[in-house]
C-alpha positions in Angstrom: 82.4 93.3 143.3 85.1 95.3 142.1 88.1 93.2 142.3 90.0 91.6 138.9 90.7 88.4 139.0 94.2 87.5 139.5 95.2 86.1 135.8 93.2 89.3 134.5 95.5 91.5 136.4 98.6 90.3 135.3 97.3 90.7 131.4 96.6 93.9 132.1 99.9 94.7 133.9 101.6 93.2 131.1 99.5 95.2 128.7 100.4 98.5 130.7 104.0 97.3 130.3 103.7 97.0 126.8 101.9 99.9 126.0 105.2 101.6 127.7 107.7 100.2 125.3 109.2 102.7 123.2 111.3 101.4 120.4 114.3 102.5 118.8 114.8 101.1 115.1 117.8 99.1 113.6 118.4 98.2 110.3 117.5 94.5 110.3 114.1 95.1 112.0 113.5 97.9 108.8 114.8 95.6 106.1 112.6 92.7 107.8 109.8 94.6 107.8 109.9 96.0 104.1 111.2 92.8 102.6 108.5 90.1 102.4 111.1 88.0 101.3 113.4 88.5 104.6 113.6 85.8 107.7 112.6 87.9 110.2 109.8 89.7 107.8 106.7 88.2 110.0 108.1 89.0 113.8 108.7 92.7 111.9 104.9 93.0 110.7 104.0 91.9 114.3 106.3 94.6 115.8 105.2 97.3 113.5 101.8 96.3 114.5 102.1 97.4 118.2 103.8 100.5 117.5 101.5 103.4 118.3 104.3 106.1 118.1 107.1 106.5 115.1 110.6 104.6 116.3 113.7 106.7 116.6 116.3 106.4 114.3 119.2 107.9 112.6 120.2 108.4 109.0 123.1 105.9 109.3 120.3 103.1 109.8 118.0 104.6 107.3 121.2 104.8 104.6 122.1 101.0 105.3 118.1 100.1 104.6 117.8 101.5 101.6 121.0 100.3 100.5 120.3 96.8 101.3 116.7 96.9 99.9 117.8 98.8 96.7 115.2 101.2 97.3 115.2 104.7 98.5 111.2 105.1 97.9 110.6 102.3 100.6 112.6 103.8 103.3 111.2 107.5 102.3 107.6 105.7 103.0 108.6 104.6 106.5 109.3 108.3 107.3 106.4 109.7 105.5 104.0 106.8 107.2 105.6 107.7 110.7 106.8 104.2 111.5 110.2 105.3 111.9 111.5 109.3 112.8 115.3 110.3 112.9 115.8 111.7 116.3 119.7 112.0 115.8 122.1 114.2 114.4 125.8 112.6 114.1 127.1 116.5 114.4 125.9 116.9 118.0 127.6 113.7 119.5 131.0 113.6 117.9 133.0 112.5 121.2 131.0 110.3 122.3 131.2 108.2 118.7 134.3 108.3 119.1 134.5 107.4 122.5 132.7 104.7 121.6 134.4 103.4 118.1 137.6 103.5 120.2 135.7 101.3 123.0 134.6 98.5 120.3 137.0 99.1 117.3 137.6 94.9 118.3 134.5 94.5 116.4 134.7 96.9 113.7 131.3 98.4 114.6 129.6 100.9 111.6 128.2 103.9 111.8 125.0 103.3 112.6 125.5 100.6 115.4 127.6 103.7 117.0 124.4 105.8 116.5 122.0 103.4 117.9 124.5 103.0 121.3 124.2 106.9 121.9 120.5 106.8 121.4 119.9 104.5 123.7 121.8 106.3 126.1 119.7 109.3 125.3 116.7 107.4 125.1 117.1 105.5 128.2 113.3 103.8 128.3 113.4 103.0 124.5 114.8 99.2 123.5 116.5 98.6 120.6 114.5 96.8 118.1 117.4 94.8 115.7 117.9 91.5 114.5 121.5 92.0 115.7 121.2 90.0 118.6 125.3 89.1 118.5 126.7 93.0 118.5 124.0 94.3 120.9 124.6 91.8 123.7 128.6 92.9 123.6 127.4 97.0 123.4 126.7 98.5 126.9 125.4 101.9 127.1 126.8 104.7 129.7 129.7 102.2 130.0 128.5 99.2 131.5 124.6 99.1 131.3 123.1 96.3 128.9 120.8 98.0 126.4 117.4 96.9 126.5 116.5 94.7 123.3 113.6 93.6 121.1 114.8 90.5 119.2 113.3 88.1 116.9 112.8 84.8 118.8 
């Protein structure tokens, strides 16, 4: 009585862990979500279905996504619908962004990537939701710490 089967308890624990996952949206996720023809569209739809609060992002990501989609209205709709929320101002983090740009100069990071690295430092419980596994496996937050990622399989 009052006991939960071991397997059921593991499921509850896994659900609690998933409920605690918070996200920072990268360009690839936004594009995949909005473009039915994208290779990762189904994955992005699945991730979005689990979102209970807006995914944090930056204006550089939204500008890149609007460019790739060739549709600003879709991006504005994602903001209006509450899927994403701008939670970063570049001008407040210029020294950090400049240091990251210098550190990763050999990889030629774009502004969006630098902003997301910094956002990961500011929001350490948030995973970056990205299709760009290659670069984000190299990038580090707080100089040496791996950035938690949520990527398609």
